[in-house]
C-alpha positions in Angstrom: 9.1 -33.5 -40.3 9.2 -36.9 -41.9 13.0 -36.9 -41.9 12.8 -37.2 -38.1 10.9 -40.4 -38.4 7.3 -39.3 -37.9 4.8 -37.5 -40.1 4.0 -34.1 -38.8 0.3 -34.8 -38.0 1.4 -37.8 -35.8 4.1 -35.8 -34.1 1.6 -33.1 -33.3 -0.8 -35.6 -31.8 1.9 -36.9 -29.5 3.3 -33.5 -28.5 0.0 -31.8 -27.6 -0.4 -34.4 -24.9 2.8 -33.4 -23.1 3.2 -30.8 -20.4 4.5 -27.4 -21.3 7.9 -28.0 -19.7 8.6 -31.0 -21.9 7.3 -29.3 -25.0 9.7 -26.4 -24.4 12.6 -28.7 -24.4 11.7 -29.9 -27.9 12.3 -26.4 -29.3 16.0 -27.2 -29.2 15.7 -30.3 -31.5 15.5 -28.3 -34.7 14.3 -25.1 -36.2 11.3 -26.9 -37.8 10.3 -28.3 -34.4 10.7 -24.8 -32.9 8.5 -23.2 -35.6 5.9 -25.9 -35.2 5.7 -25.4 -31.4 5.4 -21.7 -31.8 2.7 -21.9 -34.5 -0.8 -20.7 -33.6 -2.2 -24.0 -34.9 -0.2 -26.0 -32.5 -0.8 -23.6 -29.5 -4.6 -23.7 -30.1 -4.6 -27.5 -30.4 -2.6 -27.8 -27.1 -5.1 -25.4 -25.4 -8.0 -27.6 -26.4 -6.6 -30.7 -24.7 -8.4 -31.7 -21.5 -5.1 -33.1 -19.9 -3.4 -29.7 -19.5 -1.7 -29.4 -16.2 -3.4 -27.3 -13.5 -1.2 -25.2 -11.2 -2.0 -23.1 -8.2 -0.4 -19.7 -8.5 0.1 -17.8 -5.2 1.3 -14.2 -5.1 3.0 -13.1 -1.9 4.3 -9.8 -0.7 7.5 -10.1 1.2 9.5 -7.7 3.3 13.2 -8.1 2.5 14.6 -5.5 4.9 13.7 -2.1 6.4 13.4 -0.3 3.0 12.8 -3.2 0.6 10.0 -5.5 -0.4 9.0 -7.6 -3.4 6.1 -9.6 -4.8 6.8 -13.3 -5.4 4.9 -15.7 -7.6 5.1 -19.3 -6.4 3.7 -22.4 -8.1 1.9 -25.1 -6.2 0.1 -28.4 -6.6 -3.6 -27.7 -6.3 -4.2 -31.0 -4.6 -1.4 -30.3 -2.0 -1.0 -26.5 -1.8 1.9 -26.8 0.7 3.9 -28.5 -2.1 5.8 -26.4 -4.6 5.7 -27.8 -8.1 9.2 -26.6 -8.6 10.9 -24.2 -6.1 13.1 -22.7 -8.8 10.0 -21.3 -10.6 9.3 -18.7 -8.0 9.3 -15.4 -9.8 10.1 -12.2 -7.9 8.6 -9.3 -10.0 11.5 -6.9 -9.3 13.9 -9.2 -11.2 11.6 -9.2 -14.2 10.8 -5.4 -14.2 13.6 -3.8 -12.3 12.6 -0.3 -13.5 9.6 -0.4 -11.1 10.4 1.3 -7.8 10.6 -1.4 -5.1 8.7 0.7 -2.6 5.6 0.6 -4.8 5.5 -3.1 -5.1 2.6 -3.4 -2.6 0.4 -2.2 -5.4 0.9 -5.3 -7.5 -2.4 -7.0 -8.2 -3.2 -10.1 -10.2 -6.3 -10.7 -12.4 -7.3 -13.8 -14.2 -6.5 -16.5 -15.2 -7.7 -16.5 -18.8 -6.5 -19.3 -21.1 -3.5 -19.7 -18.9 -2.5 -16.0 -18.9 -2.6 -13.6 -15.9 -2.7 -9.8 -15.9 -0.4 -8.1 -13.4 -0.8 -4.4 -12.6 1.9 -2.4 -10.8 0.5 1.1 -10.3 0.3 2.6 -13.8 2.1 -0.3 -15.5 0.1 -3.3 -16.8 1.7 -6.7 -17.8 0.4 -9.9 -19.3 2.1 -12.9 -17.7 2.4 -16.5 -18.9 3.3 -18.4 -15.7 4.0 -21.6 -17.5 6.7 -19.9 -19.7 7.7 -17.4 -17.0 7.3 -14.6 -19.5 6.1 -11.0 -18.9 5.0 -8.6 -21.5 4.2 -5.0 -20.8 1.2 -3.3 -22.4 1.5 0.2 -23.9 1.3 3.0 -21.3 -2.0 4.8 -21.2 -1.4 8.3 -19.8 -4.5 10.0 -18.4 -4.4 13.7 -18.0 -7.4 15.5 -16.7 -7.7 19.1 -17.8 -8.8 20.4 -14.4 -5.8 20.4 -12.0 -8.1 20.5 -9.0 -9.2 17.0 -9.6 -7.1 13.8 -9.3 -7.6 10.4 -10.9 -7.3 7.2 -8.9 -7.3 3.6 -10.2 -10.1 1.8 -8.4 -9.8 -1.7 -10.0 -9.0 -3.6 -13.1 -10.2 -6.6 -15.0 -8.9 -9.2 -17.5 -10.8 -11.3 -20.0 -10.9 -12.9 -23.4 -13.2 -12.4 -26.5 -13.6 -15.9 -28.1 -15.1 -14.3 -31.2 -12.0 -12.3 -32.1 -9.4 -14.1 -30.0 -8.6 -10.8 -28.3 -7.5 -10.4 -24.7 -8.9 -7.4 -23.0 -8.0 -5.4 -20.0 -10.4 -2.9 -18.3 -9.1 -0.2 -16.0 -11.6 1.7 -13.8 -10.7 5.2 -12.6 -12.3 7.5 -10.1 -12.2 11.3 -10.7 -12.5 13.4 -7.5 -11.5 16.7 -6.1 -7.9 16.8 -4.8 -9.3 17.6 -1.3 -11.4 14.4 -1.4 -14.7 15.9 -2.4 -16.5 13.9 -5.2 -17.9 15.6 -8.2 -21.5 16.8 -8.1 -23.4 14.0 -9.7 -26.2 16.3 -10.7 -23.8 18.4 -12.7 -21.3 15.9 -14.0 -22.4 12.6 -15.7 -21.0 9.2 -15.0 -18.2 9.3 -17.6 -16.8 12.4 -15.8 -16.9 10.7 -12.3 -15.9 7.2 -13.2 -13.7 6.5 -16.2 -13.4 3.1 -18.0 -10.5 2.4 -20.3 -10.2 -0.7 -22.5 -7.2 -2.5 -23.9 -7.5 -4.8 -26.9 -4.6 -7.1 -27.8 -5.7 -7.3 -31.4 -4.9 -3.6 -31.9 -2.4 -3.4 -29.0 -4.0 -0.1 -27.9 -6.2 1.5 -25.3 -9.4 3.5 -25.7 -11.9 5.2 -23.3 -15.3 3.5 -23.3 -18.7 4.7 -22.0 -20.4 2.1 -19.8 -23.9 3.6 -20.4 -24.9 2.8 -16.8 -26.2 6.1 -15.5 -27.3 4.7 -12.1 -23.8 3.3 -11.2 -22.3 5.4 -8.4 -19.1 3.7 -7.6 -17.0 0.6 -8.2 -15.9 -0.8 -4.8 -12.6 -2.7 -4.4 -12.5 -6.0 -2.5 -9.4 -8.3 -2.6 -11.0 -11.3 -4.4 -14.1 -9.8 -6.1 -12.9 -9.3 -9.7 -13.5 -12.4 -11.7 -13.7 -13.5 -15.3 -16.5 -16.0 -15.8 -18.9 -16.8 -18.6 -17.1 -14.4 -21.0 -17.7 -11.5 -18.6 -15.6 -9.6 -16.1 -17.2 -8.9 -12.8 -16.7 -6.2 -10.1 -18.6 -5.0 -7.0 -20.6 -1.8 -7.6 -22.9 0.6 -5.8 -25.8 2.5 -7.4 -27.5 5.7 -6.6 -30.3 3.7 -5.1 -28.1 1.5 -3.0 -24.6 2.8 -2.1 -23.6 -0.1 0.1 -22.3 -2.1 -2.9 -25.0 -4.7 -3.4 -24.6 -5.1 -7.2 -22.3 -7.0 -9.5 -21.0 -4.9 -12.4 -20.5 -7.1 -15.5 -18.5 -6.4 -18.7 -19.2 -8.7 -21.6 -15.9 -9.1 -23.5 -17.6 -10.0 -26.7 -19.9 -7.0 -27.0 -18.0 -4.5 -24.8 -21.3 -3.9 -23.0 -21.9 -3.4 -19.3 -24.8 -4.6 -17.2 -25.7 -5.1 -13.5 -26.6 -8.2 -11.6 -28.1 -8.3 -8.1 -26.7 -9.9 -5.0 -28.7 -12.7 -3.3 -31.0 -11.7 -0.5 -28.4 -12.7 2.1 -30.0 -11.0 5.1 -26.7 -9.5 6.4 -26.3 -5.9 7.4 -24.9 -4.1 4.4 -23.5 -1.4 6.5 -21.4 -3.8 8.6 -18.3 -3.6 6.4 -18.1 -7.3 5.6 -15.8 -8.8 3.0 -17.3 -10.1 -0.1 -15.8 -11.9 -3.1 -16.6 -13.9 -6.2 -15.3 -17.4 -7.1 -16.3 -20.4 -9.2 -17.8 -23.4 -7.5 -19.1 -26.5 -9.4 -18.7 -24.5 -12.6 -21.2 -21.9 -11.3 -20.7 -18.3 -10.2 -20.5 -18.1 -6.4 -20.3 -15.2 -4.0 -19.1 -15.2 -0.4 -19.9 -12.8 2.4 -17.6 -12.7 5.4 -18.5 -10.4 8.3 -15.3 -9.9 10.4 -14.7 -12.8 12.9 -18.0 -14.4 11.8 -18.9 -17.3 9.5 -18.2 -17.3 5.8 -21.5 -17.5 3.8 -21.3 -18.9 0.3 -24.1 -18.5 -2.2 -24.2 -20.2 -5.7 -26.0 -18.8 -8.7 -27.5 -21.9 -10.2 -28.5 -20.2 -13.4 -26.2 -17.4 -14.5 -27.8 -14.0 -14.5 -31.0 -15.0 -12.8 -31.2 -13.5 -9.3 -33.9 -16.0 -8.2 -31.4 -18.9 -8.7 -29.0 -17.7 -5.9 -28.9 -20.6 -3.4 -27.1 -20.6 0.0 -24.7 -23.5 -0.3 -22.3 -23.3 2.7 -21.9 -21.6 6.0 -18.3 -22.1 7.3 -17.1 -21.1 10.7 -16.8 -18.8 12.5 -13.0 -19.0 12.4 -11.1 -16.3 14.2 -7.9 -17.1 12.3 -9.4 -16.6 8.8 -8.5 -13.2 7.3 -10.0 -13.7 3.8 -11.2 -16.5 1.6 -9.3 -16.7 -1.7 -10.8 -19.3 -3.9 -12.4 -22.8 -4.1 -10.2 -25.7 -5.0 -12.5 -28.1 -6.9 -15.9 -28.4 -5.2 -14.8 -29.5 -1.7 -12.1 -27.2 -0.4 -11.7 -23.5 0.4 -8.3 -21.8 0.2 -7.9 -18.9 2.6 -5.5 -16.4 4.0 -5.1 -16.8 7.8 -3.6 -14.5 10.4 0.0 -13.5 9.9 -0.5 -14.0 6.1 -0.4 -17.8 6.1 -2.0 -20.0 3.5 -4.8 -22.2 4.9 -7.0 -24.9 3.3 -10.3 -26.2 4.7 -13.1 -28.5 3.8 -16.3 -26.8 2.8 -18.5 -29.2 4.7 -16.3 -30.0 7.8 -15.4 -26.5 9.1 -11.8 -27.5 9.6 -8.8 -25.5 8.3 -5.1 -26.5 8.2 -2.5 -23.8 8.0 0.8 -24.2 6.1 4.1 -22.6 6.9 4.0 -20.6 3.7 3.2 -17.0 4.1 3.7 -13.4 3.2 2.7 -10.0 4.5 -0.9 -10.1 5.9 -3.7 -9.0 3.6 -1.5 -9.4 0.4 -1.9 -13.1 -0.4 -3.7 -13.8 -3.7 -4.2 -17.1 -5.4 -5.6 -18.5 -8.6 -5.5 -21.8 -10.5 -4.5 -21.8 -14.1 -4.0 -24.3 -16.9 -0.6 -24.3 -18.5 -0.4 -22.8 -22.0 2.1 -22.2 -24.8 0.9 -18.7 -25.7 3.9 -16.6 -26.8 3.4 -13.1 -25.5 5.9 -11.6 -28.0 3.6 -12.9 -30.8 0.4 -11.9 -29.0 1.6 -8.3 -28.2 3.7 -6.8 -31.0 
């Protein structure tokens, strides 16, 4: 490196302070610069910087014509969500994975972020996605065949996380096994691992395996648009138990120990049978949960001490707002990003009950959003 005028350690200290887009350009300077930027040492050093750029990633589902549709990823300024960071960075998934049937694109879901990476699932296909580099990498297919043809397997939800002890990225897929006519298996005859199935992907081995959650009282994992969350080295889902089948528990998967556990909801006082939306988000670096009865106010609770039920505190009551379809995430500690009617993006203040809609939308009920930090992780090196 010295032949370019600067010692390597000085060059590294300069370059790790730059945004990903600028660093990517430096790969063209020379082979030694390219090798340096792609090295694990440089990538980890860049990840530890506090000045990494934050980007709001929005996934939309768009109808193209009568028989066509696509999912689109767009990149926005978190401070001004109506502003695209760069219009030419919008990524339509069919262009990246053309082998996927376009009619099945409505099943695209996003999970994460985790160290700047996002997990994308399209039916049975799972991808890791680095938005900053616009790179997708498919995970090995994991074909599940149940020996009894009278029963079918349905994917209930997925999760994405990271184990800091082994530097492994993990994906959890949760499946329901039920009779083809819709009748669930007899729980008295069949144990949990034959009613719900949990599969785990580990990037270190680049392989899948079936795992036993060892939670005999879990009855079902319930899907809500914005419930799955990776926080505090754990992936979280909504679950019901044999004692309470309305879904009043948070199922947690510790990515370091591969162990499951349950956490309780706050005593929110709402009717559990009312069919209200619920979801998890991070607010002021704490786990938060929202409850949203249709056409009523959004109730936001914060868990002041992670894992302690008694620490749940009701923080905000927003609305009611008839135009809000679903809260998506908190931007900082002052604003709430939501999907409004007609699939539009809306931002409101947590304490002023005022929302502003933007002329940026997709098909209703399919907007998803997350904020990630740019990273240089090379998916080809991460996944052999």
